[in-house]
C-alpha positions in Angstrom: -94.0 7.9 179.1 -92.2 6.1 176.3 -90.5 7.8 173.4 -93.3 7.2 170.9 -96.1 8.4 173.3 -94.1 11.5 174.2 -93.5 12.3 170.5 -97.2 12.1 169.7 -98.0 14.3 172.7 -95.4 16.9 171.5 -96.6 16.8 167.9 -100.2 17.1 168.9 -99.5 20.0 171.2 -97.6 21.9 168.4 -100.5 21.3 166.0 -103.0 22.4 168.7 -101.4 25.8 169.1 -103.4 26.9 166.0 -106.6 26.1 167.9 -105.7 28.1 171.0 -104.8 25.1 173.1 -102.8 25.8 176.3 -99.2 25.0 176.3 -97.5 23.3 179.3 -96.8 26.1 181.9 -93.3 27.5 181.7 -91.2 27.9 184.8 -91.0 31.3 186.5 -89.0 33.8 184.5 -85.7 35.0 185.9 -85.9 38.7 186.8 -84.2 41.0 184.3 -84.5 44.3 182.7 -86.8 44.3 179.7 -85.5 45.2 176.3 -86.4 48.5 174.7 -90.1 48.7 173.7 -90.5 51.4 171.0 -93.5 53.7 171.7 -94.8 53.0 168.2 -94.8 49.3 168.7 -98.0 47.6 170.0 -96.2 44.8 171.7 -97.0 44.9 175.4 -94.9 42.0 176.5 -91.4 41.8 175.1 -88.5 39.4 175.2 -85.5 39.8 177.6 -81.9 39.1 176.6 -80.0 37.3 179.3 -76.4 36.1 179.6 -75.7 32.4 179.5 -78.3 30.5 181.6 -77.8 27.0 183.0 -80.1 24.0 182.6 -81.0 21.9 179.6 -83.4 22.8 176.8 -86.9 21.4 177.4 -88.3 21.4 173.8 -85.8 22.4 171.2 -88.0 23.0 168.1 -86.8 25.4 165.4 -83.3 26.6 164.7 -81.3 28.9 162.4 -77.7 29.9 161.9 -77.0 33.5 162.9 -74.1 35.9 162.5 -70.6 35.3 164.0 -71.1 31.6 164.4 -74.3 31.7 166.4 -77.0 29.1 166.2 -80.5 30.1 167.6 -82.9 27.4 168.8 -86.5 28.1 169.9 -87.8 26.3 173.0 -91.5 26.7 173.5 -91.3 24.5 176.5 -89.4 27.2 178.3 -90.6 30.2 176.3 -87.0 31.0 175.2 -84.7 31.2 172.3 -81.3 29.9 173.0 -78.2 31.3 171.3 -75.3 28.9 171.0 -71.7 29.6 169.9 -69.4 26.6 169.3 -72.0 24.4 171.0 -72.1 26.5 174.2 -74.9 28.7 175.4 -73.9 32.3 174.6 -77.2 34.2 175.2 -80.8 33.5 175.9 -83.9 35.5 174.9 -86.6 34.9 177.6 -90.1 36.3 178.1 -91.5 34.9 174.9 -94.8 33.1 174.4 -94.5 29.7 172.8 -91.7 30.7 170.3 -91.7 28.5 167.2 -90.2 29.8 163.9 -86.9 31.7 164.0 -84.9 33.4 161.3 -82.0 35.9 161.0 -81.8 38.9 158.7 -78.4 40.6 159.1 -78.1 41.6 162.8 -81.8 41.0 163.5 -83.3 37.9 165.1 -86.9 37.2 164.1 -89.1 35.1 166.4 -92.6 33.7 165.8 -94.6 33.6 169.0 -97.6 31.2 168.8 -99.0 32.6 172.0 -98.8 36.3 170.9 -99.7 35.4 167.3 -96.9 37.6 165.9 -93.3 37.7 164.7 -91.0 39.9 166.8 -87.9 41.5 165.4 -84.9 41.9 167.8 -81.7 43.8 167.1 -78.7 41.6 168.1 -76.4 44.6 168.5 -78.5 46.6 170.9 -80.4 43.6 172.1 -83.7 45.4 171.8 -87.1 44.9 170.3 -87.3 46.9 167.0 -90.6 45.8 165.5 -93.5 43.4 165.2 -95.6 41.7 162.5 -99.0 41.1 164.1 -102.1 39.0 163.5 -100.4 35.8 162.3 -102.4 32.7 163.2 -99.5 30.3 163.9 -96.0 31.4 162.9 -94.7 27.9 162.7 -91.6 28.5 160.5 -89.8 31.5 159.1 -87.4 32.1 156.2 -85.6 35.2 154.9 -84.4 36.0 151.4 -83.1 39.5 150.8 -85.6 42.0 152.3 -88.5 39.5 152.3 -89.7 37.4 155.2 -91.8 34.2 154.5 -93.9 32.9 157.4 -95.5 29.5 157.3 -98.9 30.2 159.0 -100.1 26.8 159.8 -103.4 28.1 161.1 -104.3 30.0 157.9 -102.9 27.2 155.6 -100.8 29.8 153.8 -97.3 31.2 153.6 -97.2 34.9 154.2 -94.7 37.2 152.5 -93.7 40.4 154.3 -91.3 43.2 153.5 -88.7 43.6 156.2 -88.1 47.2 155.0 -91.5 48.6 155.9 -93.2 45.4 157.4 -96.0 45.4 154.8 -97.7 42.2 153.8 -96.7 41.7 150.2 -98.7 38.6 149.4 -100.0 35.2 150.4 -98.8 31.9 148.9 -101.3 29.0 148.7 -104.8 28.5 149.9 -106.5 25.9 152.1 -107.0 22.6 150.2 -105.3 19.5 148.7 -105.0 20.5 145.0 -101.8 21.8 143.3 -100.8 25.0 145.0 -103.1 24.4 148.0 -101.8 23.8 151.5 -103.0 21.9 154.6 -101.0 22.9 157.7 -97.8 24.2 156.1 -95.2 23.3 158.7 -91.9 24.5 157.1 -90.6 26.9 154.5 -87.3 27.5 152.8 -86.4 30.2 150.2 -83.6 30.9 147.8 -83.2 33.4 145.0 -85.6 31.6 142.7 -88.1 29.5 144.7 -90.1 29.0 147.8 -90.2 25.5 149.1 -93.1 24.5 151.5 -93.5 21.5 153.8 -97.1 20.7 153.1 -97.6 18.5 156.2 -101.3 17.9 155.9 -101.0 16.7 152.3 -97.8 14.6 152.9 -95.9 16.4 150.2 -93.5 19.3 149.3 -94.6 22.1 147.1 -92.4 24.6 145.2 -93.5 28.1 144.3 -91.9 31.1 142.6 -90.8 33.9 144.9 -94.1 35.8 144.1 -96.2 32.7 144.9 -96.8 31.1 141.5 -97.2 27.3 141.8 -94.4 25.4 140.0 -94.4 21.8 141.1 -94.8 19.3 143.9 -93.5 15.9 145.0 -94.2 13.3 147.6 -97.0 11.1 148.8 -98.2 9.4 152.0 -96.3 6.3 153.2 -98.7 3.3 152.9 -100.0 2.2 156.3 -98.6 -1.3 155.9 -95.2 -0.3 154.6 -92.6 -2.5 156.3 -89.4 -2.1 154.1 -87.3 1.0 153.6 -88.1 1.1 149.9 -91.7 1.8 150.8 -90.6 5.1 152.4 -88.5 6.5 149.5 -89.9 9.8 148.3 -92.9 9.4 150.7 -93.8 11.1 154.0 -95.9 10.6 157.1 -95.3 14.0 158.7 -93.4 16.5 156.6 -92.1 18.9 159.3 -89.3 21.0 157.7 -87.4 21.7 154.5 -84.0 23.2 153.9 -82.1 24.3 150.7 -78.4 23.7 150.4 -76.8 24.2 147.0 -78.8 22.2 144.5 -80.6 20.0 147.0 -84.0 20.1 148.8 -83.7 18.4 152.2 -87.0 17.2 153.7 -87.5 16.2 157.3 -90.1 13.6 158.2 -90.4 14.0 162.0 -92.5 10.8 162.5 -89.7 8.6 161.1 -86.8 10.7 162.1 -85.5 10.7 158.6 -84.1 13.4 156.2 -84.4 12.8 152.5 -82.6 14.8 149.8 -84.1 15.6 146.5 -83.0 17.5 143.4 -85.0 20.5 142.1 -87.0 18.1 139.9 -88.2 16.2 142.9 -86.1 13.1 142.3 -84.7 11.4 145.4 -80.9 11.5 145.6 -80.1 10.6 149.2 -81.2 10.2 152.8 -80.1 9.7 156.4 -81.5 9.3 159.9 -83.8 7.0 161.8 -85.9 7.1 165.0 -84.4 5.6 168.1 -82.3 6.2 171.2 -78.8 5.6 169.8 -76.2 8.4 169.6 -76.8 8.9 165.9 -80.6 8.5 166.0 -83.3 11.1 166.3 -85.7 10.9 169.2 -88.0 13.5 167.7 -86.5 15.8 165.0 -88.6 19.0 164.6 -86.5 21.1 162.3 -83.7 21.3 159.8 -81.8 24.3 158.6 -78.8 25.3 156.6 -75.6 26.1 158.6 -73.2 28.9 157.8 -70.9 26.3 156.2 -73.5 24.5 154.2 -74.0 21.6 156.5 -77.4 20.6 157.9 -78.6 21.6 161.4 -81.3 19.6 163.1 -83.2 19.8 166.4 -83.8 16.6 168.4 -86.5 17.3 170.9 -86.6 14.0 172.7 -82.9 14.2 173.4 -83.0 17.9 174.3 -80.3 18.8 171.7 -79.5 20.1 168.3 -77.0 18.4 166.0 -75.0 19.1 162.8 -75.1 16.7 159.9 -72.9 16.7 156.8 -74.4 17.7 153.5 -74.9 16.3 150.9 -76.4 13.2 152.5 
């Protein structure tokens, strides 16, 4: 299967998760002792923390910088989240069910399971399950700011806001549609002290909301079908997959073109980098971007089975 065909298969499968489609079967799980399952928690199947495991990643999808130099990468192809330190596997969380979105809140790792339709909270110190947020259609991307968790639910066409203190649903951002403030398959979310930025994939744009969900602005448009020169792509998107906030820039990943574009908070294009291809500096299929602990840009490259670090600003 060539790179383009494989990319379309992967993107179609990720989108189909919201419709209950079956994922490729994972390999048999290694035997291990399950993490603690609190009696008050309704989760019946829980993840298992393992030491370093060999073998390559199958489908690196979402990633987030964690404490103590860790980088966590979700791999729905193997039903795992990998934990890297200095580019080397340090720990692996197995026993998941199509893990997609990942986030970190202090010493807690948050994992969105498409198969279990939930977000699970794991304590990195005790390596145990400490909670669950249930009944989420497709937890495609996660972002944390303070005590709030934002979940891009691609199935519901909304971003859900939860309290991490008591796990209550605090509100919903957006509604299905194509008008201002409406979303179609939100695929990514990033948050800072003032704003919530959403990758509105189905509408080929980026939308910005206040922390409590008030629509503020939007930018972007579809790339024309016959576009043949780079200038036709500037400020436009085919498949908006992820967003990241670093200092005064909004970084937007278009996974179809393997390109990251940088915008200011007014939506003006200020830079960009990346292209699809098989060269060492090219993306095969980039599925996420995230801010690193040192304000660089992290990105997954599914086709090449890796994650990479890019300088910022672009």
